[in-house]
C-alpha positions as CSV (number, residue, x, y, z in Angstrom):
1,M,17.8,2.8,-5.5
2,R,18.2,5.5,-8.2
3,A,21.7,5.8,-9.6
4,G,22.0,9.5,-8.8
5,Q,21.2,9.0,-5.1
6,T,24.0,9.5,-2.6
7,V,24.7,6.2,-1.0
8,A,26.6,4.5,1.6
9,A,29.9,3.1,2.1
10,G,30.3,-0.1,3.6
11,S,31.9,-3.3,3.9
12,T,32.4,-6.4,5.8
13,A,34.4,-5.4,8.9
14,T,36.6,-8.0,10.3
15,A,34.8,-10.1,12.9
16,Q,36.4,-11.6,16.0
17,Q,37.8,-15.0,15.4
18,H,35.2,-16.9,17.4
19,D,32.4,-15.2,15.4
20,T,33.2,-16.4,11.9
21,L,33.1,-19.8,10.3
22,I,34.3,-19.7,6.6
23,T,37.1,-21.0,4.5
24,K,39.3,-18.2,3.5
25,P,40.6,-18.1,-0.1
26,P,44.3,-17.6,-0.8
27,S,45.1,-14.0,-0.2
28,A,48.5,-13.4,-1.6
29,D,47.4,-11.2,-4.5
30,L,44.7,-9.6,-2.4
31,D,47.2,-8.5,0.3
32,D,49.1,-6.6,-2.4
33,V,46.2,-4.2,-3.0
34,E,46.8,-1.0,-1.1
35,V,45.3,2.5,-0.8
36,G,46.9,4.9,-3.4
37,Q,47.0,2.3,-6.1
38,Q,45.1,2.3,-9.4
39,V,43.4,-1.0,-10.0
40,D,41.8,-1.2,-13.4
41,D,39.5,1.9,-13.8
42,F,39.6,2.7,-10.0
43,D,41.9,4.9,-7.9
44,L,41.8,3.5,-4.3
45,L,41.3,6.4,-1.9
46,M,40.5,4.8,1.5
47,G,40.1,1.5,3.1
48,L,36.5,0.9,4.2
49,G,36.8,-2.6,5.7
50,S,37.9,-6.1,5.2
51,G,36.6,-9.6,5.7
52,A,37.2,-13.2,5.0
53,F,36.2,-12.9,1.3
54,G,37.6,-9.6,0.3
55,R,38.5,-6.0,1.0
56,V,36.5,-2.9,0.4
57,F,37.8,0.5,-0.7
58,L,36.5,4.0,-1.3
59,A,37.5,4.6,-4.9
60,R,37.2,7.1,-7.7
61,Q,36.0,5.5,-11.0
62,R,37.9,7.4,-13.6
63,S,35.7,6.7,-16.6
64,M,32.5,8.0,-14.8
65,Q,34.2,10.5,-12.5
66,R,32.3,9.3,-9.5
67,L,33.0,7.9,-6.0
68,V,32.1,4.2,-5.6
69,A,32.8,1.5,-3.1
70,V,34.9,-1.3,-4.6
71,K,35.0,-4.7,-3.2
72,I,38.1,-6.6,-4.3
73,S,38.0,-10.4,-3.8
74,H,39.1,-13.6,-5.4
75,D,37.0,-14.7,-8.4
76,R,34.6,-17.2,-6.8
77,G,31.0,-17.3,-5.9
78,N,27.9,-15.8,-7.5
79,E,27.5,-12.6,-5.5
80,P,27.5,-10.4,-8.7
81,Q,24.8,-12.4,-10.3
82,T,22.8,-12.4,-7.1
83,L,23.1,-8.7,-6.4
84,A,22.4,-7.8,-10.1
85,R,18.8,-9.1,-9.5
86,L,18.2,-7.1,-6.4
87,D,17.0,-3.5,-6.8
88,H,15.5,-2.3,-3.5
89,N,15.7,0.8,-1.3
90,Y,17.2,-1.2,1.5
91,I,19.7,-3.3,-0.4
92,V,23.0,-1.8,-1.5
93,R,22.9,-1.3,-5.3
94,V,25.7,-2.9,-7.3
95,F,26.7,-1.2,-10.5
96,D,28.8,-3.9,-12.2
97,Q,31.9,-6.1,-11.9
98,R,35.2,-6.4,-13.6
99,L,37.6,-9.4,-13.7
100,L,41.4,-9.2,-13.4
101,E,42.1,-12.5,-15.0
102,D,45.9,-12.2,-14.7
103,R,45.5,-11.8,-10.9
104,K,42.4,-14.0,-10.4
105,L,40.6,-11.1,-8.8
106,R,37.1,-9.7,-9.1
107,L,36.2,-6.0,-8.7
108,L,32.6,-5.4,-7.6
109,Y,31.8,-1.8,-7.5
110,M,28.7,-0.4,-5.9
111,Q,27.1,2.8,-4.6
112,Y,29.1,4.6,-2.0
113,L,27.4,5.0,1.4
114,P,29.1,7.5,3.7
115,G,27.3,6.6,6.9
116,G,29.5,3.6,7.8
117,T,28.0,0.4,9.2
118,L,25.9,-0.7,12.2
119,L,29.1,-2.2,13.6
120,R,30.2,1.2,14.7
121,V,26.8,2.0,16.1
122,Q,26.9,-1.3,18.1
123,R,30.2,-0.4,19.6
124,R,28.9,3.0,20.6
125,V,25.9,1.4,22.3
126,R,28.1,-0.7,24.5
127,V,29.8,2.4,26.0
128,T,26.6,4.6,26.2
129,P,24.4,4.4,29.3
130,E,20.9,3.2,28.7
131,H,19.3,6.5,29.6
132,E,21.4,8.3,27.0
133,R,20.5,6.1,24.1
134,S,18.0,7.5,21.5
135,G,17.6,7.9,17.8
136,S,20.1,10.8,18.0
137,L,22.8,8.2,18.9
138,L,22.4,6.6,15.5
139,L,22.7,10.1,13.8
140,D,25.7,11.0,15.9
141,V,27.6,7.9,14.7
142,V,26.6,8.5,11.1
143,D,27.8,12.2,11.4
144,E,31.1,11.1,12.9
145,E,31.7,8.6,10.1
146,M,30.9,11.2,7.5
147,Q,33.1,13.8,9.1
148,E,36.1,11.4,9.0
149,K,35.5,11.0,5.3
150,G,35.0,14.7,4.7
151,E,31.4,14.4,3.8
152,I,28.8,17.1,4.5
153,R,25.9,16.4,6.8
154,P,22.5,16.6,5.0
155,T,20.2,19.4,6.0
156,D,16.4,19.7,6.0
157,S,16.0,15.9,6.1
158,S,12.6,14.6,7.2
159,V,14.1,11.1,7.7
160,R,16.8,12.4,10.1
161,N,14.1,14.4,12.0
162,E,12.0,11.3,12.3
163,I,14.9,9.3,13.7
164,A,15.9,12.1,16.1
165,S,12.4,11.9,17.6
166,L,12.5,8.2,18.4
167,T,13.5,6.4,21.6
168,W,16.2,3.8,21.3
169,P,13.8,0.8,21.2
170,E,11.8,2.6,18.5
171,T,15.0,3.3,16.6
172,I,15.7,-0.5,16.7
173,A,12.1,-1.1,15.4
174,W,12.7,1.6,12.7
175,L,15.9,-0.1,11.5
176,G,14.3,-3.6,11.7
177,R,11.3,-2.5,9.7
178,R,13.5,-1.6,6.7
179,L,15.8,-4.6,6.9
180,A,12.7,-6.9,7.1
181,E,11.5,-5.3,3.9
182,A,14.9,-6.1,2.3
183,L,14.7,-9.7,3.4
184,E,11.2,-10.0,2.0
185,Y,12.3,-8.6,-1.3
186,A,15.3,-10.9,-1.5
187,G,13.3,-13.9,-0.3
188,K,10.6,-13.5,-3.0
189,R,13.5,-13.8,-5.5
190,G,14.9,-16.9,-4.0
191,V,17.8,-15.2,-2.3
192,L,19.0,-15.9,1.2
193,H,21.7,-13.7,2.8
194,R,23.0,-16.2,5.4
195,D,25.3,-13.6,7.0
196,I,23.2,-10.9,8.7
197,K,25.4,-9.0,11.1
198,P,26.1,-5.3,12.0
199,A,29.1,-5.1,9.7
200,N,27.0,-6.0,6.7
201,I,24.4,-3.3,7.3
202,L,25.5,0.0,5.7
203,L,24.0,3.4,6.5
204,T,23.2,6.3,4.2
205,A,23.9,9.9,5.3
206,E,20.4,10.0,6.7
207,G,20.8,6.9,8.8
208,V,18.8,4.6,6.5
209,P,20.1,1.0,6.6
210,K,20.9,-1.1,3.6
211,L,21.7,-4.7,3.5
212,A,25.1,-5.6,1.9
213,D,27.7,-8.4,1.4
214,F,25.8,-11.3,-0.2
215,N,29.1,-13.1,-0.8
216,I,27.9,-16.2,1.0
217,S,24.3,-15.8,0.0
218,F,22.4,-18.3,-2.1
219,S,20.1,-17.6,-5.0
220,S,17.9,-20.5,-6.1
221,T,17.4,-18.8,-9.5
222,V,21.1,-18.3,-10.5
223,A,22.3,-21.0,-12.8
224,G,24.8,-23.3,-11.2
225,A,24.2,-21.9,-7.7
226,S,24.4,-24.4,-4.8
227,P,23.3,-23.7,-1.2
228,L,26.4,-25.5,-0.1
229,A,28.8,-23.3,-2.0
230,Y,31.0,-21.0,0.2
231,F,28.7,-21.8,3.0
232,G,29.6,-20.0,6.2
233,G,28.7,-16.8,8.1
234,S,29.1,-15.3,11.5
235,L,28.6,-17.9,14.2
236,A,27.4,-15.4,16.7
237,Y,24.3,-14.5,14.7
238,M,23.5,-17.9,13.3
239,S,20.2,-19.8,13.9
240,P,20.3,-23.3,15.4
241,E,19.6,-24.9,12.0
242,Q,22.4,-22.9,10.3
243,L,24.8,-24.0,13.0
244,E,23.7,-27.6,12.5
245,A,24.4,-27.2,8.8
246,C,27.9,-26.1,9.7
247,H,28.4,-29.2,11.9
248,H,29.5,-32.2,9.7
249,G,28.2,-34.7,12.3
250,M,24.6,-33.4,12.2
251,S,21.9,-34.1,9.7
252,G,21.1,-30.4,8.9
253,T,22.4,-29.0,5.6
254,A,22.5,-25.5,4.0
255,A,19.8,-26.7,1.6
256,D,17.4,-26.8,4.6
257,L,17.7,-23.1,5.3
258,D,15.1,-20.4,4.3
259,T,14.3,-16.8,5.1
260,R,13.5,-17.7,8.7
261,S,17.2,-18.3,9.3
262,D,18.0,-14.8,8.2
263,I,15.1,-13.5,10.4
264,F,16.8,-15.2,13.4
265,A,20.1,-13.5,12.6
266,L,18.3,-10.2,12.3
267,G,16.7,-10.7,15.7
268,V,20.1,-11.4,17.3
269,M,21.6,-8.3,15.7
270,L,18.7,-6.0,16.7
271,W,18.8,-7.4,20.2
272,E,22.5,-6.7,20.4
273,L,22.0,-3.2,19.0
274,M,19.3,-2.4,21.6
275,C,20.9,-3.9,24.7
276,G,24.7,-3.7,23.9
277,Q,25.1,-7.5,24.1
278,R,23.7,-10.6,22.4
279,P,21.0,-12.7,24.0
280,Y,23.2,-15.7,24.4
281,N,26.1,-16.6,26.5
282,D,28.1,-18.6,24.0
283,E,31.4,-16.9,23.8
284,V,33.3,-20.1,23.2
285,P,36.3,-21.0,20.9
286,A,34.9,-21.5,17.4
287,N,35.6,-23.9,14.5
288,T,35.3,-27.1,16.6
289,P,32.4,-29.6,16.8
290,A,32.2,-29.1,20.5
291,S,31.8,-25.4,20.3
292,L,29.1,-25.7,17.6
293,E,27.3,-28.2,19.7
294,A,27.4,-25.8,22.7
295,M,26.1,-23.0,20.7
296,I,23.3,-25.1,19.2
297,D,22.3,-26.3,22.6
298,C,22.3,-22.7,23.9
299,R,20.1,-21.4,21.1
300,S,17.8,-24.4,21.2
301,R,16.7,-23.5,24.8
302,G,15.6,-20.0,23.7
303,V,16.5,-16.7,25.4
304,A,17.2,-17.4,29.0
305,P,15.3,-15.3,31.6
306,E,18.4,-13.5,32.8
307,F,18.9,-12.1,29.3
308,L,15.4,-10.6,29.3
309,D,16.7,-8.2,32.0
310,Q,19.0,-6.7,29.4
311,L,16.1,-5.1,27.7
312,P,15.8,-1.3,28.4
313,G,13.0,-0.1,30.7
314,D,11.3,1.8,27.9
315,C,11.2,-1.2,25.5
316,P,7.6,-1.7,24.5
317,A,6.1,-5.1,25.2
318,S,5.3,-5.5,21.5
319,L,9.0,-5.1,20.5
320,R,10.1,-7.6,23.1
321,R,7.5,-10.1,21.8
322,V,8.6,-9.5,18.2
323,L,12.3,-10.0,18.9
324,L,11.6,-13.2,21.0
325,T,9.6,-14.6,18.1
326,C,12.5,-13.9,15.8
327,L,14.7,-15.8,18.2
328,A,12.4,-18.8,18.6
329,P,14.5,-22.0,18.4
330,R,12.3,-23.7,15.9
331,P,11.9,-22.1,12.4
332,E,8.1,-22.8,12.4
333,D,7.7,-20.6,15.5
334,R,9.3,-17.6,14.0
335,W,7.8,-15.0,11.6
336,S,7.3,-16.8,8.3
337,S,8.5,-13.9,6.1
338,G,10.1,-10.5,6.0
339,A,6.7,-8.9,5.2
340,E,5.1,-10.4,8.3
341,L,8.1,-9.2,10.4
342,A,7.9,-5.7,8.8
343,Q,4.2,-5.5,9.8
344,Q,5.1,-6.3,13.4
345,F,7.8,-3.6,13.5
346,D,5.2,-1.2,12.1
347,L,3.0,-2.2,15.1
348,C,5.9,-1.4,17.5
349,L,6.3,2.1,16.0
350,N,2.6,2.9,16.4
351,T,2.2,3.9,20.1
352,R,-1.6,3.4,20.2
353,A,-1.6,0.2,18.2
354,R,1.2,-1.5,20.2
355,D,-0.6,-0.6,23.5
356,L,-3.7,-2.2,22.1
357,V,-2.0,-5.4,21.0
358,D,0.5,-5.6,23.9
359,P,-0.8,-3.6,26.8
360,P,1.7,-3.0,29.6
361,P,1.4,-5.6,32.4
362,N,-1.1,-4.8,35.1
363,S,-2.4,-1.9,33.0
364,P,-6.2,-1.2,32.9
365,R,-6.4,-2.5,29.3
366,M,-4.7,-5.8,30.3
367,R,-7.0,-6.3,33.3
368,L,-10.1,-5.5,31.4
369,R,-9.3,-8.2,28.8
370,R,-10.5,-10.7,31.3
371,W,-13.9,-8.9,31.6
372,T,-14.9,-8.7,28.0
373,L,-17.8,-11.1,28.3
374,P,-19.4,-9.2,31.3
375,L,-18.8,-5.9,29.5
376,L,-20.5,-7.1,26.4
377,V,-23.5,-8.6,28.3
378,A,-23.9,-5.3,30.2
379,G,-23.5,-3.3,27.0
380,I,-26.4,-5.2,25.4
381,A,-28.6,-5.8,28.4
382,V,-28.7,-2.3,30.0
383,P,-29.8,-0.2,26.9
384,N,-32.4,-2.9,26.0
385,A,-33.7,-3.0,29.6
386,L,-34.0,0.7,29.6
387,A,-35.7,0.7,26.2
388,G,-38.1,-2.1,27.4
389,A,-38.9,-0.2,30.6
390,Y,-39.7,3.0,28.6
391,N,-41.8,1.0,26.1
392,Y,-43.7,-0.8,28.9
393,H,-44.4,2.5,30.7
394,H,-45.5,4.3,27.6
395,N,-47.8,1.6,26.4
396,K,-49.2,0.9,29.8
397,L,-50.2,4.6,30.2
398,L,-51.7,5.0,26.8
399,I,-53.0,1.6,25.8
400,I,-53.0,-1.2,28.4
401,S,-54.5,0.9,31.2
402,D,-57.7,1.3,29.1
403,L,-58.2,-2.5,28.8
404,S,-60.3,-4.6,31.2
405,P,-58.4,-6.7,33.8
406,E,-59.3,-9.9,32.0
407,V,-58.0,-8.6,28.7
408,Q,-54.8,-7.3,30.4
409,H,-54.2,-10.8,31.9
410,S,-54.8,-12.5,28.5
411,F,-52.5,-10.0,26.8
412,G,-49.8,-10.6,29.4
413,N,-49.9,-14.4,28.9
414,I,-49.6,-14.1,25.1
415,Q,-46.6,-11.7,25.4
416,M,-44.9,-14.0,27.9
417,V,-45.2,-16.9,25.4
418,I,-43.8,-14.8,22.6
419,N,-40.9,-13.5,24.7
420,S,-40.0,-17.0,26.0
421,I,-39.5,-18.1,22.4
422,A,-38.0,-15.0,20.9
423,F,-35.3,-14.1,23.5
424,P,-33.8,-17.6,23.8
425,L,-33.7,-17.9,20.0
426,G,-32.0,-14.5,19.8
427,A,-29.5,-15.6,22.4
428,I,-28.7,-18.8,20.6
429,V,-28.1,-17.0,17.3
430,L,-25.9,-14.4,19.0
431,L,-23.8,-17.1,20.8
432,Y,-23.3,-18.9,17.5
433,W,-22.1,-15.8,15.7
434,C,-19.8,-15.0,18.7
435,R,-18.1,-18.4,18.9
436,Y,-14.9,-17.4,17.1
437,P,-14.4,-14.1,18.8
438,F,-14.7,-15.8,22.2
439,L,-13.3,-19.2,21.8
440,V,-10.2,-18.4,19.8
441,P,-8.8,-15.7,22.2
442,W,-9.7,-18.0,25.1
443,G,-7.7,-20.8,23.4
444,L,-4.8,-18.5,22.7
445,R,-4.6,-17.5,26.4
446,R,-4.2,-21.2,27.2
447,G,-1.4,-21.8,24.7
448,R,-3.4,-23.3,21.8
449,T,-2.4,-22.6,18.2
450,Y,-4.7,-22.0,15.3
451,D,-4.2,-21.9,11.6
452,R,-4.4,-18.7,9.6
453,H,-7.8,-19.4,8.3
454,T,-9.2,-19.7,11.8
455,L,-7.4,-16.6,13.0
456,A,-8.7,-14.7,10.0
457,R,-12.3,-15.9,10.6
458,A,-12.0,-14.8,14.3
459,R,-10.8,-11.4,13.3
460,S,-13.5,-10.9,10.7
461,D,-16.2,-12.1,13.1
462,T,-14.9,-9.8,15.8
463,L,-15.2,-6.7,13.6
464,L,-18.7,-7.7,12.7
465,L,-19.7,-8.3,16.4
466,G,-21.4,-4.9,16.9
467,D,-23.4,-5.3,13.6
468,R,-24.5,-8.8,14.5
469,V,-25.6,-7.8,18.0
470,V,-27.6,-5.0,16.4
471,L,-29.1,-7.4,13.9
472,V,-30.3,-9.8,16.6
473,V,-31.6,-7.0,18.8
474,F,-33.3,-5.3,15.9
475,G,-34.8,-8.7,15.0
476,L,-36.2,-9.1,18.5
477,W,-37.8,-5.7,18.5
478,L,-39.2,-6.4,15.0
479,I,-40.8,-9.5,16.3
480,A,-42.2,-7.5,19.2
481,G,-43.5,-4.9,16.7
482,I,-45.4,-7.7,14.9
483,A,-46.4,-9.7,17.9
484,Y,-47.6,-6.8,20.0
485,P,-50.5,-5.6,17.8
486,I,-51.4,-9.2,17.0
487,S,-51.6,-10.3,20.6
488,L,-53.4,-7.1,21.5
489,Q,-56.0,-7.8,18.8
490,L,-56.4,-11.4,20.0
491,A,-56.8,-10.3,23.6
492,A,-59.0,-7.2,23.2
493,G,-60.7,-7.6,19.9
494,N,-61.4,-4.2,18.3
495,V,-58.5,-1.8,19.2
496,P,-58.6,1.9,18.4
497,T,-56.3,3.1,15.7
498,D,-54.7,5.6,18.2
499,A,-53.3,2.6,20.2
500,Y,-51.3,1.4,17.2
501,V,-50.0,5.0,16.6
502,H,-48.8,5.1,20.2
503,F,-47.2,1.7,19.9
504,I,-45.3,2.6,16.7
505,A,-44.1,5.9,18.1
506,S,-42.8,4.1,21.2
507,L,-41.2,1.3,19.1
508,I,-39.2,3.8,17.0
509,V,-37.7,5.4,20.1
510,C,-37.0,2.2,21.8
511,G,-35.6,0.6,18.7
512,A,-33.1,3.4,18.3
513,M,-32.0,3.1,21.9
514,S,-31.6,-0.7,21.7
515,V,-29.6,-0.5,18.4
516,A,-27.3,2.5,18.7
517,Y,-26.1,2.2,22.3
518,P,-25.3,-1.5,22.3
519,F,-23.4,-1.1,19.0
520,F,-20.9,1.3,20.4
521,V,-20.3,-0.7,23.6
522,V,-19.9,-4.0,21.7
523,A,-17.8,-2.6,18.9
524,F,-15.6,-0.7,21.4
525,V,-15.0,-3.8,23.5
526,A,-14.4,-5.9,20.4
527,V,-11.9,-3.5,18.8
528,R,-10.0,-2.6,22.0
529,Y,-10.0,-5.9,23.9
530,I,-10.7,-8.8,21.5
531,Y,-9.4,-8.0,18.1
532,P,-5.9,-7.0,19.3
533,T,-5.4,-10.4,21.0
534,L,-5.6,-12.0,17.6
535,L,-2.9,-9.9,16.0
536,P,0.3,-11.1,17.7
537,Q,-0.1,-14.6,16.1
538,D,-0.9,-13.4,12.6
539,L,-1.0,-9.8,11.5
540,A,-3.9,-9.2,9.2
541,S,-3.9,-8.6,5.4
542,S,-5.3,-5.7,3.4
543,S,-8.8,-7.3,3.7
544,D,-8.6,-6.6,7.4
545,A,-7.7,-3.0,6.7
546,N,-10.8,-2.7,4.5
547,K,-13.0,-4.2,7.2
548,L,-11.6,-1.8,9.8
549,R,-12.4,1.2,7.4
550,G,-15.9,-0.2,6.8
551,L,-16.5,-0.4,10.5
552,D,-15.3,3.2,10.9
553,R,-17.8,4.3,8.2
554,R,-20.7,2.4,9.8
555,S,-20.0,3.8,13.2
556,T,-20.8,7.3,11.9
557,L,-24.3,6.1,10.9
558,Y,-24.9,4.6,14.3
559,L,-23.7,7.9,15.9
560,A,-26.4,9.7,14.0
561,L,-28.9,7.2,15.1
562,A,-27.9,7.7,18.8
563,A,-28.3,11.4,18.4
564,S,-31.9,10.9,17.1
565,V,-33.2,9.3,20.2
566,P,-34.3,12.4,22.1
567,L,-35.6,14.0,18.9
568,A,-37.7,10.9,18.2
569,G,-39.1,11.0,21.8
570,V,-40.1,14.6,21.4
571,A,-41.5,14.0,17.9
572,G,-43.6,11.2,19.2
573,V,-45.4,13.5,21.7
574,T,-46.6,15.7,18.9
575,F,-48.9,12.8,17.7
576,L,-50.7,12.6,21.0
577,P,-54.0,14.3,21.8
578,P,-53.7,17.2,24.3
579,D,-55.3,15.3,27.1
580,E,-52.7,12.5,26.8
581,I,-49.6,14.6,26.5
582,S,-49.6,15.4,30.2
583,L,-49.5,11.6,31.0
584,V,-46.2,11.0,29.1
585,I,-44.4,14.3,29.7
586,P,-42.5,13.0,32.8
587,A,-41.3,9.9,30.9
588,V,-40.3,12.0,27.8
589,R,-38.3,14.3,30.0
590,I,-36.5,11.4,31.6
591,L,-35.9,10.1,28.1
592,C,-34.5,13.3,26.7
593,V,-32.2,14.1,29.7
594,G,-31.0,10.5,29.9
595,S,-30.4,10.2,26.2
596,I,-28.4,13.4,26.1
597,F,-26.1,12.0,28.8
598,A,-26.1,8.7,26.9
599,F,-25.1,10.4,23.7
600,A,-22.2,12.1,25.5
601,G,-21.0,8.7,26.6
602,V,-21.5,7.3,23.2
603,F,-19.7,10.1,21.5
604,W,-16.7,9.6,23.9
605,L,-16.7,5.9,22.9
606,F,-17.0,6.9,19.3
607,R,-13.9,9.1,19.5
608,Q,-11.9,6.4,21.3
609,F,-13.1,3.7,19.0
610,E,-12.3,5.8,16.0
611,Q,-8.7,6.3,17.1
612,D,-8.3,2.6,17.9
613,L,-9.6,1.8,14.4
614,R,-7.1,4.2,12.7
615,A,-4.2,2.8,14.7
616,L,-5.1,-0.8,14.0
617,E,-5.7,0.0,10.3
618,A,-2.2,1.4,10.1
619,A,-0.8,-1.6,11.8
620,V,-2.4,-4.2,9.5
621,S,-1.8,-2.3,6.3
622,H,1.5,-3.5,4.8
623,N,2.7,-0.6,2.8
624,P,6.4,-0.4,1.9
625,V,8.1,2.5,3.5
626,R,10.5,4.9,1.8
């Protein structure tokens, strides 16, 4: 964060006794520090909070003539070295530290954030009816905190306007998105927080969250740091493996923890913020082996069904899934990184994308997922059957009807042999190309798991499904374009040139019908009903976003091809002699009227398909927010 930016005040508020497991340092000198005193370069103006490791004050730094938040604690731990390496929009920025060697105290001074902490928001949620909760609740709490400190509410803030427009579940996703970014940034630098809780999330005047209080964090890159040093945290938010590390009789240690433990704690905190209570019934006396074992057992069973009823009625299915994944008992079943979790929260904030990935139960989108194969078969077969019927009728009127019965019979036999080879071959190629888009979602519905490479392959093949269907169909019509004149020549001998002109004109029209229409049906079904089922397990990378954009560009070309079908039919008539035009006029009229209605349907699919693509592209593009 920039040094001149107005920032937040915060601290570690005192947790209830059963929530905290730490060893408190001697506090005699610390208790002597009071508001109104001058400590080193700082005039202490107001108490902002206290915790097991120190006390936080709003102070005026005399040398710089600025307001800062000063954390005064005993000189132990490596929090200053850890925080000095973290410069991120959603992590409280520490300016520097000073040591009072005669009193064995450390002064850590940081940016002042006037919006308070999420602890006050959490308390407000508990007394606010569910239907009255929204993004405005967060802003109201921030404004109250600022008013008590004599701060002025910011005006013309796009961030505050955005928050005010959100539902309460969306507000939770909005906060989670930013805190997940902070965990990703810290995790990439080898830093674990190990004490995620509402009191350690500070708020700016605009309601933006910032992660604070790394006093019991661990940095793998700070010299002399140990994951066991000052190990503790708030029991109520700890993951099962972190609780095991606190239990001297269990094999787990602090060295076994990684970012996924912080993700678990973040999930507990966000659940509590959304529902007003935590997703576990483990309010037991703390600091005993028996209580730890009870809490570990409770968390190891996952979130009980009765706690799922805590979720508000307007909670999107995607947010429920994301939080339950954060709270998975086993670390390997949670989101692997803050970046992955941030993408999932992005998905929750995109209404169209989240309805694609997590359709509401019993919604048409959810029911149609079971009918993807019949929809695809119909989308391919119907346009090609209509194109084949038009081609047969056109060629029969202008070419085949002029042949003798014997030649017609011979021609039919040759065509039957060619079709019996070409169509099964095309079907085999198509099934081979479609194996990942069909088999992987089918396996996921039955509880199977797949590695990231397989999921990425399935997503890629799904986005190429429309193009591959077109390629196979075009190949079959190309075979027909070669085989038809050859078989006609073999059956009839000398064939007039006009016959080949008629055939080519018909082939152009039918080829456009059999390529453009199936593409939109197949691509629409693939993007709306198949591709989204692959995202909950593993949100895509930037390569997926590029593929979605490429599919969007290609769809415009296919739309132009669909629009050309009636024009091609009319243009083909101009090559016919006057005496033959009357023969094909009825078929051309049907073609033109039908293709106009077909284009209207295709255009509707195109618009829906385009919006789906844009929503999914936004969901899979991982761009840090500001």
